[in-house]
N, C-alpha and C positions, 0 to 999 in steps of 0.2 A: 504494500500500500504506500502511495506517495505521501511524503511529509510536506505540508503546505504552510507557507508564510503569506499572510495577507498584508499588503502595504497600501494605505489609502491616503491620497491627497484630497482632503475633504473639500477644499475650496475649488478644485477643478471638477470634481464630481460631487455635487451637493444633492443629498437625497430629497425627494419630493416631500410634501407636507406631512405625509404619513411615514415618519422615520422608522417606526417599528416594522412596518410592512416591508420596507426596503432592506432593513437589517436582516430580517428573517430570510429574505430572498438571497441576499449576498452570502449569508452564512451557509445556506443550503447549497448554493452554487459551489462554494469552496469545498464543502464536505463531500459533494459528489465527485470531486477530483481526488480526494484522499483525506488524510487526517490533518486538521488544522492544529499546528503546534506553536504558532506565533502569529500575532496580529497587532499592527500598529496603525494609528490614525494621526495625521498631522494637521493642525489648524491653530488659530488663535482662540483658545478655549475660554478666554475672558469675554469674547463677543457674545452678547445676549442671544443671538440667533443660534449659537452652537451649544449653549449650556444644557438644554434639554437633551440634545443628541449625545452629549458627553455622558450623561447618566445612563442612557440606553446602551452606549458602547461598552461601558464598564460591565454590564450584565453579560456581555459576550466575551469578556476577558480581553478587550482591546487595551493595549498600552497607549495612553494618550501623550503625544509629544506636543508640547506647547511652543508655538512660534509667535511671539508678539507682533502685532500689526505694524509697528514702526520699523520692523526689520524686513518687511516683505519686499521692499524695493531692492534689497540685496539678494533676492531669491533664496532667502533662508530656508524656506520649506524644501525647495529643490535640493539644496546642499545637504541639509540634515537627512532627508530621505535617502539620498544617494549614499551618504556615509553609513547610515544604519544598514542599508541593504548590502553594501560591500562587507560590513561586519558579519552579516549572516553568511555571506559567501566564504569568508575566511575562517570563521570560528565555529560555524554550525554546519558541518559537512553533510549531516543527515537530512537537511532541508534541501529537497531536490526540485521543488516546484514553487514558483512565485506567482501570486495573484496580485497584479498591480492595478489599483483602481485610480486611473487617471487617463487623460488623453493628451497630456502636455508633451510637446516635441522635445523639451529639454531632457526627457528621460530616455531619449534614443540611445545615447552612448551607454547608459546603464544596461539597457536591454541587450545591446551588442556584447557587453562584458559578460552578462549572465549566460548568453547563448554560447560564447566561447568557453565558458566554464562548464558547459553541459547541462545547465539548468533549463527546465521547462517554464515558459512564461505565458501567462494568460492575462489579457488586458480587459478590464471592465471600464467602459468610458461612456461619455455622451457623444454619440456618433456624429452629431451635428457640428461639434466643435473639435473633435479629436484630430490629431495630426495623422495624416495618411502615412507619413514616413515612419512614425512610431508603430502603427498597426502592421506595417509590412514586415517588421522584424519579429513581432510576437508569434508564438506558436498558434495562438487563437485570440480572437477578440470578440466582444459582445457588447451591444448597447445596453446600458443599465436598465432600460425599460423592458428589454426582452427577458430579463431574469425575474421580473415581477410576476406574481401569479395571475392567471387569467381570472376575470371576474364574472364569467358567464354572461357576456353582454349580447350573445346571440339568441335566436329563438330556440326554445326547447325542442329537442328531437331533430335538430338539423343534422345533416350528414357531415362526414369528415370532408375536409377540403380536397378538391381534385388535385392530382399531381400536375404541376405545370408542364406543358409540352415543350419540346425543343424549340418550336416556333416562338413560344412565349419568351424563352430565354434569349433567343436570337434578337428579338425585339428589345429586350432589356439591355443586351450588349450594345445595340445601336444607340439606345438612349444614353448609355454611359459614355460612349465615344462622343456623342453630340454635346453632352454636358462639359466634358473636358475641353472640347473645341471652343465652346462658348466662353470658357474661363481662360482661354489662351494657353492651355497646358498641352504638351505633347502626349498623345495617347500611346505610350509605350506599353508593352504587353503586361508587365508587372503592375504598372500604375492602373491600368484598366481593370485588372483582376481585383485589386484591393478596393477601388472605388465601386465596382459592381457589387462586391460583397457588402460594402457599407450601405449601399442603396437597397440591396436585396439579401438580408441575412440568411434566408433559407436556400440560397443558390449553392449548388454543389454539382460540378460537372460529372462527378462519378455516378450520381443518380440518373444521369441521362445516358449512361453507357460509355462515357469517354474516360479513358485511363488518365489522361493528362489535360491540363488547361490548354496546351497547344493543340491538342486534338479537337477540342471544342472550337477554338479559333479557326482552325483549318476548315472545319465543317461550315462555319459561318461565312468564311471567304468563298467557299464553293457555292454557297447559296446566294452570294452577292449581297449579303447583309452589310458587310464591311469590306474594306479594301486593305490589303497588307502592303506597306511600302517600307523602304529602308533609307536611312540617312546616316552617313558616317558609321556604317556597320550596326546601327541600332534600328531594329524593326519597330514600326509603329502602325497604328490603325487609323483609317479615315473613313468617312461615310461616302458611299457612292453618290454620284450626281443625280439623286432622286429627290425632288422637293419634299420636305417635311418627312423624310424617311424615318426619323427617330420618333415621330409622334403617332405611328400607325398601329402600335401594339395594343392588345386588349387591356393591359394595365394602364397605359396612357389614356385610353378611352374611359376607364373607370375613374381615374384621377380627374379627368376633365368633368365627368358627371358629378364628382364630389364638389368641385369648385362651383359648378352651376347650382347645385343644391344649396350650398351655403349662401350664395348670392340671393337665391330665392327666399331663404329663411330670414335673411337680413332685411328683405323687403325694400331695397334701395336705400336703406339707412347705413350708418356707420357699422362696421363689422362688429358682431357680437358673438359671445360664446354660446354654444348650443350643446345640449346633452347628446352623448353618443347615440342613445336610443332614438332620439328625434331624427338625427341625421341618417341613421341606419334605415329607418322607416321611409324617409324620403328617397333614398337610393333604391330601395326595393320597389318603390313606385316607378322608378326609371328602369326597372329590370336589370339592375346591377347586382350581381351575386358575388360578394367578396370571397366566398369559399371557392367559387369557380375560378377566381383569380389566384388561388393557392394560399389564402390566408385563413389560418385556423380560428382566428378571433377577429372581430371587427376592429378592435384596437390595433391589431397588427397592420391592417390596411391604413388606418389613420397615421400610424407611425411612418409608413412608407411615404405618405404625403408630407408629414412633418419634416423628415430628413431631406426632402426635396425642396424645402422652403416654401411650400404652398400654404401651410396652415400653422397655427400655434395651438398647443394643448395646455390644459390646466386640470389639476386633480384636487378634489376636496374630499378627503377620506376615501371612500370607495366609489365616489361619483366622478365621472370624467366628462370634460367639456372640450370643444374644439371651435376655433373660429378661423376665418379666412384671413390670410395676410395680404397686404397690398400687392397687387400683381403689376 
């Protein structure tokens, strides 16, 4: 059984209003990987916003490392966290797996050091703000929202989600390449893989029968979904000269219907928060089946819109709300 150390940069990944729900989920996530033998959390614990969280963390045997606010400009949290993690590396050889709760790019050298030392690293992050370079080094990464328990926000008795088809994922690939192009970033194969996984956490080329990522890319090129080019020895992807190619997939159509539904619910007024159940009902009226899009829960579909910058979400206890962001 793996021996786990949990290292948490609180201010980079701050739990939602229901701290205990997130803590339960984080602890369960770590215990599913092995036995948790050490856990540290870093923050300014004198801050009123963190005092309740500090009490809850102690129940889970977290060691709280206090970093005063006035020292933050010197990246004290980063320095202390890196120092403590390297201490684990040097003094506690039995710890073989690190769960790092952050998305800060400053920890990229640390992950490289841990990888060279043969440690397994798992990153829990806010996928909307996480560094893509950091996630590329980790053995796995997950958005913190995805480890939260499902609340049963779907209709009772509904079937399990359909497995997305290769065409679905080819469309998602084209969308990813289009997003990188709109950001002015080169769509190198490794970059595309990480960004596609960030946008679509349930993507796995092996489930489609491809042994390698490159096999999936080759199939997409043969289907003329994307084009493979090379510059200075570095292969990269581009979209074919087909108008709006990246917007034709079923997921993109579902997201478009979500945007339209939220506009309708706002009634021409300023964007407002709406309960998930209300939005879900409106989408069903439009014949949008989120399970047919491969989402086990409606909240997963909303998260897909959230990470694409289309909507903003809010939680109050076990109730969840979503509103449209300015387009």
